[in-house]
C-alpha positions as a printed NumPy array, in Angstrom:
array([[  0.   ,   0.   ,   0.   ],
       [  1.347,   3.423,  -0.939],
       [  0.233,   7.042,  -0.967],
       [ -0.565,   6.967,  -4.683],
       [ -3.05 ,   4.165,  -4.178],
       [ -4.658,   6.025,  -1.275],
       [ -4.863,   9.218,  -3.323],
       [ -6.457,   7.459,  -6.288],
       [ -8.936,   5.638,  -4.068],
       [-10.028,   8.801,  -2.237],
       [-10.358,  10.699,  -5.509],
       [-12.685,   8.017,  -6.917],
       [-14.822,   8.183,  -3.78 ],
       [-15.01 ,  11.976,  -3.89 ],
       [-15.676,  12.343,  -7.632],
       [-17.984,   9.36 ,  -7.933],
       [-16.19 ,   7.574, -10.776],
       [-12.772,   6.399, -11.916],
       [-13.097,   8.44 , -15.13 ],
       [-13.629,  11.721, -13.297],
       [-10.867,  10.881, -10.826],
       [ -8.486,  10.253, -13.737],
       [ -9.369,  13.64 , -15.231],
       [ -8.7  ,  15.482, -11.987],
       [ -5.448,  13.634, -11.408],
       [ -4.264,  13.986, -15.036],
       [ -3.724,  10.247, -15.442],
       [ -5.22 ,   7.559, -17.654],
       [ -8.369,   5.747, -16.362],
       [ -6.467,   2.453, -16.683],
       [ -3.902,   3.749, -14.167],
       [ -6.698,   4.35 , -11.676],
       [ -8.137,   0.865, -12.232],
       [ -4.735,  -0.837, -11.865],
       [ -3.883,   0.985,  -8.634],
       [ -7.294,   0.21 ,  -7.13 ],
       [ -7.007,  -3.465,  -8.064],
       [ -3.556,  -3.676,  -6.469],
       [ -4.837,  -1.95 ,  -3.324],
       [ -7.809,  -4.312,  -3.01 ],
       [ -5.534,  -7.311,  -3.51 ],
       [ -3.315,  -6.095,  -0.645],
       [ -6.298,  -5.479,   1.619],
       [ -7.898,  -8.789,   0.774],
       [-11.312,  -7.475,  -0.233],
       [-13.241,  -5.162,  -2.578],
       [-13.514,  -1.472,  -1.724],
       [-16.264,  -0.739,  -4.252],
       [-19.458,  -2.552,  -5.247],
       [-18.941,  -2.483,  -8.995],
       [-22.434,  -3.899,  -9.706],
       [-23.993,  -0.538,  -8.876],
       [-23.894,   2.659, -10.944],
       [-22.433,   4.822,  -9.702],
       [-20.173,   2.542,  -7.706],
       [-20.784,   2.496,  -3.988],
       [-18.447,   1.649,  -1.148],
       [-18.519,  -1.814,   0.399],
       [-18.339,  -2.208,   4.162],
       [-14.55 ,  -2.488,   3.782],
       [-14.531,   0.696,   1.693],
       [-16.613,   2.571,   4.273],
       [-14.16 ,   1.501,   6.959],
       [-11.111,   2.315,   4.839],
       [-12.03 ,   5.694,   3.334],
       [-11.91 ,   8.019,   6.409],
       [ -8.646,   6.466,   7.531],
       [ -7.105,   6.777,   4.082],
       [ -8.226,  10.412,   3.902],
       [ -6.64 ,  11.129,   7.303],
       [ -3.362,   9.56 ,   6.203],
       [ -3.293,  11.812,   3.156],
       [ -3.998,  14.853,   5.307],
       [ -1.226,  13.823,   7.721],
       [  1.16 ,  13.374,   4.802],
       [  0.366,  16.842,   3.5  ],
       [  0.765,  18.394,   6.944],
       [  4.055,  16.571,   7.472],
       [  5.408,  17.908,   4.183],
       [  4.349,  21.45 ,   5.067],
       [  5.879,  21.246,   8.547],
       [  9.086,  19.76 ,   7.144],
       [  9.416,  22.702,   4.751],
       [  8.966,  25.103,   7.663],
       [ 11.61 ,  23.249,   9.659],
       [ 13.964,  23.325,   6.672],
       [ 13.503,  27.091,   6.547],
       [ 14.461,  27.318,  10.23 ],
       [ 11.074,  28.654,  11.308],
       [  9.886,  25.692,  13.344],
       [ 11.227,  22.496,  14.844],
       [ 13.26 ,  21.633,  17.913],
       [ 16.769,  22.335,  19.107],
       [ 18.622,  20.241,  21.66 ],
       [ 21.106,  22.263,  23.725],
       [ 23.384,  20.77 ,  26.37 ],
       [ 25.216,  23.048,  28.78 ],
       [ 27.571,  22.981,  31.727],
       [ 26.087,  24.3  ,  34.973],
       [ 28.252,  27.438,  34.993],
       [ 26.713,  28.571,  31.67 ],
       [ 23.353,  29.116,  33.351],
       [ 24.935,  32.096,  35.148],
       [ 26.507,  33.541,  32.005],
       [ 25.295,  33.245,  28.402],
       [ 22.425,  30.776,  28.579],
       [ 19.566,  32.862,  30.063],
       [ 19.866,  35.795,  27.643],
       [ 20.58 ,  33.517,  24.675],
       [ 17.482,  31.43 ,  25.417],
       [ 15.311,  34.502,  25.919],
       [ 16.353,  36.216,  22.677],
       [ 16.213,  32.984,  20.66 ],
       [ 12.675,  32.224,  21.834],
       [ 11.576,  35.757,  20.971],
       [ 12.915,  35.302,  17.435],
       [ 11.736,  31.681,  17.047],
       [  8.623,  31.174,  19.188],
       [  7.633,  27.998,  17.313],
       [ 10.926,  26.231,  17.987],
       [ 10.979,  23.873,  20.957],
       [ 14.164,  24.126,  23.025],
       [ 15.235,  20.896,  24.716],
       [ 17.738,  21.903,  27.42 ],
       [ 19.97 ,  19.303,  29.065],
       [ 22.505,  20.021,  31.811],
       [ 25.664,  18.002,  31.095],
       [ 29.356,  18.138,  31.884],
       [ 31.518,  18.98 ,  28.874],
       [ 32.874,  15.448,  28.611],
       [ 29.365,  13.955,  28.451],
       [ 28.122,  16.171,  25.636],
       [ 29.847,  14.515,  22.611],
       [ 27.933,  11.253,  23.058],
       [ 24.634,  13.159,  23.058],
       [ 25.666,  15.093,  19.96 ],
       [ 26.605,  11.911,  18.113],
       [ 23.355,  10.11 ,  18.882],
       [ 21.25 ,  13.096,  17.819],
       [ 19.977,  13.974,  21.304],
       [ 21.693,  17.381,  21.094],
       [ 22.432,  19.864,  18.337],
       [ 24.693,  22.108,  20.445],
       [ 26.79 ,  21.619,  23.552],
       [ 27.955,  24.62 ,  25.591],
       [ 31.187,  23.391,  27.168],
       [ 34.004,  24.729,  29.314],
       [ 37.613,  23.568,  28.95 ],
       [ 40.896,  24.379,  30.669],
       [ 43.974,  24.068,  28.473],
       [ 44.339,  22.69 ,  24.978],
       [ 41.572,  20.414,  23.729],
       [ 41.81 ,  17.924,  20.88 ],
       [ 38.703,  18.403,  18.756],
       [ 37.43 ,  15.09 ,  17.306],
       [ 37.103,  15.156,  13.501],
       [ 33.329,  14.64 ,  13.689],
       [ 32.782,  17.644,  15.982],
       [ 33.355,  21.387,  15.66 ],
       [ 34.338,  23.74 ,  18.493],
       [ 33.29 ,  27.398,  18.186],
       [ 34.9  ,  29.673,  20.772],
       [ 32.377,  31.844,  22.591],
       [ 34.737,  33.568,  25.044],
       [ 37.796,  33.157,  27.247],
       [ 37.02 ,  33.3  ,  30.96 ],
       [ 39.672,  34.406,  33.516],
       [ 39.795,  32.797,  36.952],
       [ 38.644,  34.445,  40.172],
       [ 38.896,  33.225,  43.75 ],
       [ 35.709,  32.363,  45.627],
       [ 35.856,  33.09 ,  49.366],
       [ 33.435,  33.085,  52.305],
       [ 31.898,  36.521,  52.728],
       [ 33.496,  37.056,  56.148],
       [ 36.967,  35.761,  55.18 ],
       [ 39.856,  38.086,  55.992],
       [ 40.88 ,  38.165,  52.325],
       [ 37.378,  38.948,  51.065],
       [ 37.864,  42.73 ,  51.215],
       [ 40.975,  42.701,  49.065],
       [ 40.698,  44.274,  45.587],
       [ 42.827,  41.492,  44.126],
       [ 44.721,  38.451,  45.292],
       [ 47.746,  36.497,  44.209],
       [ 47.795,  32.73 ,  44.188],
       [ 50.315,  32.825,  47.018],
       [ 47.628,  34.393,  49.206],
       [ 45.627,  31.175,  48.855],
       [ 48.458,  28.86 ,  49.914],
       [ 47.524,  26.593,  52.777],
       [ 43.813,  27.346,  52.608],
       [ 41.479,  24.316,  52.377],
       [ 40.3  ,  23.908,  48.786],
       [ 36.891,  22.892,  47.449],
       [ 37.367,  20.887,  44.233],
       [ 34.659,  20.438,  41.596],
       [ 33.152,  18.845,  39.59 ],
       [ 33.575,  15.376,  41.015],
       [ 33.017,  13.056,  38.065],
       [ 35.168,  10.201,  36.743],
       [ 34.862,  11.413,  33.147],
       [ 36.011,  14.998,  33.643],
       [ 39.601,  16.187,  33.957],
       [ 38.634,  19.773,  34.833],
       [ 39.058,  19.45 ,  38.617],
       [ 42.468,  17.8  ,  38.319],
       [ 43.535,  20.411,  35.747],
       [ 42.72 ,  23.248,  38.17 ],
       [ 44.751,  21.536,  40.897],
       [ 47.617,  20.973,  38.455],
       [ 47.559,  24.695,  37.585],
       [ 47.867,  25.569,  41.269],
       [ 50.664,  23.062,  41.843],
       [ 52.549,  24.353,  38.793],
       [ 52.437,  27.82 ,  40.391],
       [ 53.995,  26.369,  43.559],
       [ 50.79 ,  26.499,  45.599],
       [ 50.431,  23.677,  48.102],
       [ 46.737,  22.859,  47.889],
       [ 44.88 ,  20.641,  50.343],
       [ 41.567,  19.416,  48.965],
       [ 39.135,  19.562,  51.857],
       [ 36.002,  18.576,  49.925],
       [ 35.01 ,  17.443,  46.452],
       [ 31.693,  18.738,  45.129],
       [ 29.73 ,  17.235,  42.261],
       [ 28.659,  20.606,  40.826],
       [ 29.482,  24.302,  41.055],
       [ 26.674,  25.461,  43.348],
       [ 27.495,  22.768,  45.895],
       [ 31.109,  23.977,  45.837],
       [ 29.959,  27.566,  46.409],
       [ 27.711,  26.399,  49.254],
       [ 30.66 ,  24.716,  50.955],
       [ 32.671,  27.907,  50.532],
       [ 29.815,  29.936,  52.049],
       [ 29.816,  27.547,  55.02 ],
       [ 33.456,  28.414,  55.666],
       [ 34.817,  24.998,  54.715],
       [ 37.317,  26.28 ,  52.157],
       [ 37.864,  28.35 ,  49.022],
       [ 37.696,  27.547,  45.336],
       [ 38.304,  29.023,  41.877],
       [ 35.784,  29.73 ,  39.15 ],
       [ 35.392,  31.62 ,  35.885],
       [ 34.904,  35.379,  36.2  ],
       [ 31.754,  35.311,  34.064],
       [ 30.007,  33.295,  36.789],
       [ 30.004,  36.375,  39.066],
       [ 26.901,  37.84 ,  37.45 ],
       [ 23.574,  36.798,  39.017],
       [ 25.233,  34.445,  41.487],
       [ 25.193,  33.881,  45.235],
       [ 25.337,  36.653,  47.846],
       [ 26.959,  34.58 ,  50.594],
       [ 30.349,  34.324,  48.877],
       [ 32.786,  36.884,  47.49 ],
       [ 34.547,  36.745,  44.117],
       [ 38.028,  38.25 ,  44.065],
       [ 40.222,  38.933,  41.035],
       [ 43.486,  37.011,  40.734],
       [ 46.199,  39.359,  39.521],
       [ 48.87 ,  36.798,  38.658],
       [ 46.85 ,  34.084,  36.902],
       [ 47.061,  34.242,  33.101],
       [ 45.368,  30.913,  32.457],
       [ 41.765,  31.087,  31.306],
       [ 39.011,  28.622,  30.604],
       [ 37.501,  28.478,  27.13 ],
       [ 33.721,  28.421,  26.809],
       [ 32.852,  26.864,  23.453],
       [ 29.845,  25.744,  21.449],
       [ 30.293,  22.146,  20.3  ],
       [ 28.377,  20.936,  17.236],
       [ 28.509,  18.076,  14.76 ],
       [ 30.986,  18.775,  11.971],
       [ 28.375,  18.104,   9.274],
       [ 25.556,  20.01 ,  11.006],
       [ 23.132,  21.532,   8.465],
       [ 20.414,  22.809,  10.831],
       [ 19.978,  26.563,  10.336],
       [ 18.756,  26.893,  13.921],
       [ 22.155,  25.824,  15.226],
       [ 24.036,  28.782,  13.774],
       [ 21.273,  31.113,  14.93 ],
       [ 21.466,  29.892,  18.528],
       [ 25.27 ,  30.184,  18.527],
       [ 24.89 ,  33.772,  17.32 ],
       [ 22.569,  34.387,  20.302],
       [ 25.176,  32.921,  22.656],
       [ 27.789,  35.326,  21.322],
       [ 25.415,  38.266,  21.585],
       [ 24.579,  37.269,  25.156],
       [ 28.234,  37.35 ,  26.168],
       [ 28.844,  40.651,  24.393],
       [ 25.857,  42.141,  26.184],
       [ 27.228,  41.321,  29.631],
       [ 29.787,  44.123,  29.422],
       [ 32.929,  44.331,  31.548],
       [ 32.736,  42.338,  34.743],
       [ 33.842,  43.752,  38.098],
       [ 37.658,  43.957,  38.111],
       [ 37.949,  43.624,  41.884],
       [ 36.409,  41.669,  44.699],
       [ 33.502,  43.099,  46.626],
       [ 30.92 ,  41.93 ,  49.054],
       [ 27.774,  40.807,  47.331]])
């Protein structure tokens, strides 16, 4: 059974004869008869009572007609919706993101994208950077917003688009003696208990931060390991240690910790948009443009620590 057979059958029902259906469809009457015969053979019964003039539907035909008509309507609607999706006006977009991005580019990017594309469904998934490639490869995501420290080998089937470089700041309890300083050096953090995050066997980010500190000659004692960034900040707020984070995270964040600039740290983290190398979805490039606009719209972040 195919759509042509359904179309021919419905046209015969609606015009009242195979001859008129053939005229409307610009085909030969024999083509109509052959397609109907093949359809009836597949269904195992006659659709029309050919003894009557004009032909009338059999019980099988009465059962079959409304369902065939609905299938044709669904096919037409599917084609129309697919064209809209191809034009980038409707569809869905899967976006994965690291937790820190929800305090930086994600809110404004989502808001402006939805204003421009109200008919596009956004499927948002919080994922560590190392977990995002698998979701991209299996089609669950179109874009991953990731954060990396140091050089990253980009797999040949993925593309990394740099959104911005993010300097490090120190995160301290609000009442810490160093919290009022305009800037700190890494040496000021020596000996302080450290909150490491994220704790996940697949990510190297936490160990890379510790390696950066050790390379600078800072003896770091890990007091606690947190699974995600807000847990780490909560432990800092409780006075259990200090940690480091990207400067962009300062905006719209907690009020029970203080973020202080590090004057002697040149290393930065890279926040990137990860996509499939062969991605053809027009919505992908549009969302990435919104991410870039969102970062540009943040403006300069506070250059010194302050109570929040």
